[in-house]
C-alpha positions as CSV (number, residue, x, y, z in Angstrom):
1,M,74.3,80.7,86.1
2,S,70.8,79.0,85.8
3,T,68.0,81.2,84.6
4,Q,65.3,79.0,86.2
5,I,63.6,80.5,89.2
6,C,62.4,77.8,91.4
7,S,60.1,83.6,98.2
8,E,58.5,85.8,100.6
9,Q,57.6,89.4,101.9
10,T,56.4,91.4,105.0
11,R,55.0,94.6,106.0
12,F,56.9,96.1,108.9
13,T,56.9,99.8,109.7
14,S,57.1,101.9,112.7
15,V,53.3,102.0,112.8
16,A,52.2,98.7,111.3
17,P,52.8,95.2,112.7
18,L,54.3,92.4,110.7
19,V,51.8,90.3,108.9
20,E,52.2,86.5,108.8
21,Y,55.5,85.3,107.3
22,D,53.8,83.2,104.5
23,N,51.7,86.2,103.4
24,R,54.8,88.4,103.2
25,I,56.6,85.7,101.2
26,N,53.7,85.5,98.8
27,A,53.6,89.3,98.4
28,V,57.3,89.5,97.5
29,A,57.0,86.6,95.0
30,D,54.1,88.3,93.4
31,A,55.9,91.7,93.3
32,I,59.0,90.2,91.7
33,N,56.9,88.2,89.2
34,G,55.2,91.4,88.1
35,A,58.2,93.6,88.2
36,D,60.0,95.1,85.1
37,H,63.2,95.7,87.1
38,V,64.8,94.5,90.3
39,L,67.3,96.7,92.2
40,I,69.4,94.9,94.9
41,G,71.0,96.9,97.7
42,G,73.5,94.8,99.6
43,G,74.8,95.7,103.1
44,A,77.0,94.1,105.7
45,G,74.1,92.1,107.1
46,L,73.8,90.2,103.8
47,S,77.3,88.9,103.9
48,A,76.9,88.1,107.6
49,A,73.8,86.1,106.8
50,A,75.9,84.3,104.1
51,G,78.4,83.2,106.7
52,L,81.0,86.0,106.4
53,D,80.8,87.0,110.1
54,Y,83.3,89.5,111.4
55,A,83.1,88.2,115.0
56,G,82.6,85.0,116.9
57,K,84.2,81.6,116.0
58,R,85.2,82.6,112.5
59,F,87.1,85.6,113.8
60,E,88.6,83.6,116.7
61,D,89.8,80.8,114.5
62,N,91.5,83.1,112.0
63,F,92.9,85.8,114.3
64,A,93.9,84.1,117.5
65,D,97.4,85.6,117.5
66,F,96.1,89.1,117.0
67,I,93.5,88.6,119.7
68,D,96.2,87.5,122.2
69,T,98.7,90.2,121.2
70,Y,96.5,93.2,120.8
71,G,93.1,92.3,122.4
72,I,91.2,92.9,119.1
73,E,87.6,92.0,119.5
74,D,86.4,91.5,116.0
75,M,87.5,92.0,112.4
76,Y,85.7,95.3,111.9
77,S,87.4,97.0,114.9
78,G,90.6,95.3,113.9
79,S,90.7,97.2,110.7
80,F,90.9,100.5,112.7
81,Y,93.4,99.3,115.3
82,P,96.3,101.8,115.7
83,F,99.2,99.4,115.0
84,E,102.5,101.0,115.8
85,T,104.4,99.7,112.7
86,P,103.5,99.2,109.0
87,E,104.8,95.6,109.4
88,E,102.1,94.9,112.0
89,L,99.4,96.8,110.1
90,W,100.0,94.9,106.9
91,A,100.2,91.5,108.6
92,H,96.7,92.2,109.9
93,W,95.4,93.6,106.6
94,A,96.8,90.6,104.7
95,R,95.1,88.1,107.0
96,H,91.8,90.1,106.9
97,I,91.8,90.3,103.1
98,M,92.7,86.7,102.5
99,V,90.0,85.5,104.9
100,N,87.2,87.7,103.5
101,R,88.1,88.1,99.9
102,F,90.5,85.5,98.3
103,D,90.2,82.4,100.5
104,H,86.4,82.4,100.7
105,G,84.6,81.4,97.5
106,S,81.0,82.2,96.6
107,T,78.4,81.5,99.2
108,A,75.1,79.7,98.8
109,L,73.1,82.8,99.8
110,Y,74.5,85.0,97.1
111,E,74.2,82.2,94.5
112,D,70.5,81.8,95.5
113,L,70.0,85.5,95.2
114,A,71.5,85.4,91.6
115,Q,69.1,82.6,90.7
116,L,66.1,84.5,92.2
117,V,66.5,87.5,89.9
118,A,68.1,85.7,86.9
119,D,65.0,86.2,84.7
120,K,64.6,89.9,85.6
121,D,66.5,93.0,84.5
122,H,68.5,93.8,87.6
123,F,71.3,95.9,89.0
124,I,73.2,95.8,92.3
125,I,74.4,98.6,94.5
126,T,76.4,97.5,97.5
127,T,78.5,98.8,100.3
128,N,80.2,95.4,100.7
129,V,83.8,95.1,99.6
130,E,84.5,91.4,99.3
131,S,83.1,90.7,95.8
132,Q,80.5,88.2,96.7
133,F,78.1,89.4,94.1
134,A,80.6,88.8,91.3
135,L,81.8,85.5,92.7
136,A,78.1,84.3,92.7
137,G,77.8,85.0,89.0
138,F,76.3,88.4,88.8
139,S,77.6,90.4,85.8
140,T,80.3,92.8,86.9
141,D,78.6,95.3,84.5
142,R,75.6,95.3,86.8
143,I,77.4,95.8,90.1
144,F,78.3,99.1,91.7
145,E,80.7,98.6,94.7
146,V,80.4,102.1,96.2
147,Q,82.8,101.6,99.1
148,G,85.6,99.9,97.2
149,N,87.0,96.4,97.1
150,Y,89.5,94.4,99.3
151,A,91.2,93.2,96.1
152,Y,93.0,96.5,95.4
153,L,95.6,98.8,96.8
154,Q,95.8,102.5,96.3
155,C,98.1,105.4,97.3
156,A,97.2,106.1,100.9
157,I,96.9,109.8,100.2
158,G,95.3,109.3,96.8
159,C,98.1,111.0,94.9
160,H,96.9,109.3,91.7
161,D,93.8,107.4,90.7
162,R,95.2,104.0,89.7
163,L,94.4,100.9,91.6
164,Y,96.7,97.8,92.0
165,D,95.7,94.1,92.3
166,N,96.9,92.8,95.6
167,E,96.2,89.1,95.7
168,Q,99.8,87.9,95.1
169,L,101.2,90.4,97.6
170,M,98.6,89.5,100.3
171,R,99.3,85.8,99.9
172,Q,103.0,86.4,100.3
173,M,102.4,88.6,103.4
174,V,100.4,85.8,105.1
175,I,103.0,83.2,104.3
176,E,105.8,85.3,105.8
177,T,103.9,86.7,108.8
178,K,105.7,85.9,112.1
179,N,104.7,87.2,115.5
180,C,102.0,89.4,113.8
181,R,104.5,91.1,111.6
182,I,105.5,90.9,108.0
183,P,109.1,91.5,106.7
184,S,109.8,95.1,106.0
185,H,110.6,94.5,102.3
186,L,106.9,93.5,101.8
187,V,105.5,96.8,103.0
188,P,104.0,98.4,99.9
189,K,105.0,101.8,98.8
190,C,103.3,104.1,96.3
191,P,105.0,103.9,92.9
192,K,104.3,107.6,92.3
193,C,105.0,109.5,95.5
194,G,106.9,106.8,97.5
195,G,104.5,107.1,100.4
196,P,102.5,104.4,102.1
197,M,99.8,102.4,100.3
198,G,96.3,101.6,101.6
199,V,93.5,99.2,100.8
200,N,91.0,100.6,98.4
201,I,88.1,101.0,100.8
202,R,86.3,104.2,101.7
203,H,87.4,105.1,105.3
204,N,88.8,108.6,104.8
205,D,88.9,111.5,102.3
206,F,91.6,109.8,100.2
207,F,89.5,107.0,98.8
208,V,90.4,106.6,95.1
209,Q,87.5,106.5,92.6
210,D,89.2,105.2,89.5
211,T,87.8,105.0,86.0
212,K,86.1,101.6,86.7
213,W,84.4,103.1,89.8
214,N,83.2,106.1,87.8
215,A,82.0,103.8,84.9
216,A,80.0,101.6,87.4
217,R,78.4,104.7,89.0
218,D,77.4,106.0,85.5
219,R,75.9,102.6,84.6
220,Y,73.9,102.6,87.8
221,T,72.7,106.1,87.2
222,T,71.7,105.3,83.7
223,W,69.9,102.1,84.8
224,L,67.9,104.0,87.4
225,Q,66.9,106.6,84.8
226,E,65.8,104.0,82.3
227,A,63.8,102.2,84.9
228,Q,61.8,105.3,85.8
229,G,58.0,104.8,85.3
230,S,58.3,101.0,85.4
231,R,57.4,98.5,88.1
232,I,60.5,98.2,90.3
233,V,61.2,95.9,93.2
234,L,63.9,97.1,95.6
235,L,65.5,94.2,97.5
236,E,67.3,95.9,100.4
237,L,69.3,93.2,102.2
238,G,71.2,93.7,105.4
239,V,71.5,97.4,105.2
240,G,71.6,99.2,108.5
241,F,72.6,102.7,109.6
242,N,76.4,102.7,109.2
243,T,76.1,104.4,105.8
244,P,72.3,104.8,105.3
245,G,72.7,107.6,102.7
246,I,74.0,105.1,100.1
247,I,71.2,102.5,100.0
248,R,68.7,102.6,102.9
249,H,67.5,106.2,102.7
250,P,67.5,106.4,98.8
251,F,65.6,103.1,98.6
252,E,63.0,104.3,101.2
253,S,62.6,107.6,99.3
254,M,62.0,105.8,96.0
255,A,59.3,103.7,97.7
256,R,57.7,106.7,99.4
257,F,57.3,108.8,96.3
258,N,56.8,106.3,93.5
259,Q,53.7,104.1,93.5
260,Q,55.4,101.7,91.0
261,V,58.0,100.8,93.6
262,T,57.9,98.0,96.1
263,L,60.6,98.0,98.9
264,V,61.5,94.6,100.4
265,R,63.6,95.2,103.5
266,M,65.4,92.2,105.0
267,N,67.1,93.3,108.2
268,R,67.3,91.4,111.5
269,D,67.9,94.5,113.6
270,H,66.4,97.4,111.7
271,P,63.4,96.2,109.6
272,F,61.3,99.3,110.3
273,S,60.7,102.1,107.8
274,S,60.2,105.7,108.6
275,F,56.7,105.8,107.1
276,D,53.7,103.5,106.4
277,S,53.2,102.8,102.7
278,G,50.9,99.9,103.1
279,T,52.0,96.7,101.2
280,R,54.6,98.6,99.1
281,I,57.0,98.2,102.0
282,L,57.5,94.6,103.1
283,S,59.9,94.0,106.0
284,F,61.6,90.9,107.2
285,P,63.5,90.5,110.5
286,E,63.7,86.8,109.7
287,D,66.8,85.1,108.4
288,I,67.7,86.4,105.0
289,H,68.8,83.1,103.5
290,T,65.7,81.3,104.6
291,T,63.6,84.1,103.3
292,I,65.3,84.2,99.9
293,T,64.9,80.4,99.6
294,R,61.2,80.6,100.4
295,I,60.6,83.4,97.9
296,M,62.4,81.3,95.2
297,A,60.2,78.3,96.0
298,T,57.0,80.4,95.9
299,R,57.9,81.9,92.5
300,C,58.5,78.4,91.1
301,A,55.2,77.1,92.5
302,A,53.4,80.0,90.8
303,R,54.7,79.0,87.4
């Protein structure tokens, strides 16, 4: 990954209007240039901006048979559809996982983001589960995937805390899917209790937090502690209100109570903050990729 940095920022709160786009870009570039640390918070809107849309043409092209058979409206709602049989459930999950995790390489937006912070001490906390940060070249030791990862299976009731790589099985399921079903012999069973398996994503109380998850959490906690008292830029990218307690609310709290923190919030639908902190909160409803590219160019020009 290149270490050359060759940007943008806005103020957007419930009480303050957006300043001009170029001024916000310049403010973000200056904040990153002067920062000791950069913390990235990635939400679903970031991956959507990168092209990993869960609806529209991408969904229709890849799930036409499931749309016709079950009336599923998008990939997100499809992951909660009450399929009657495990053969149907896993046919859908296999397609979903292949489309969003294994058959889609790194995206330009994530790669540009990696380049943007390459010269800064950084860490990533994300609710996304498709490994785009790692695929783009970020060190896995600097990534905390709070909500899990599509690449792993777990016991559906969490009877033990081991995770299982699933790529080979998912590929075979997709190959053998007929009429929105997989053969029964491919339905995964827990090697411990013999019950059903599930995808290692947080959607109920049985989510498995294995030793790697706990280690990532500990590294994140340590990084935050060591960054205290330093100049920190929080890049909050595409984080809405689905699980705001993981990134959005903690980031806003850090900016509210720490004068050394600048929060950069990029969010098309929810760019507002709950308080006015002057230029320490810079908000962007504009396109995330365009904004990241502009910030990169501005940082380069300042060198």
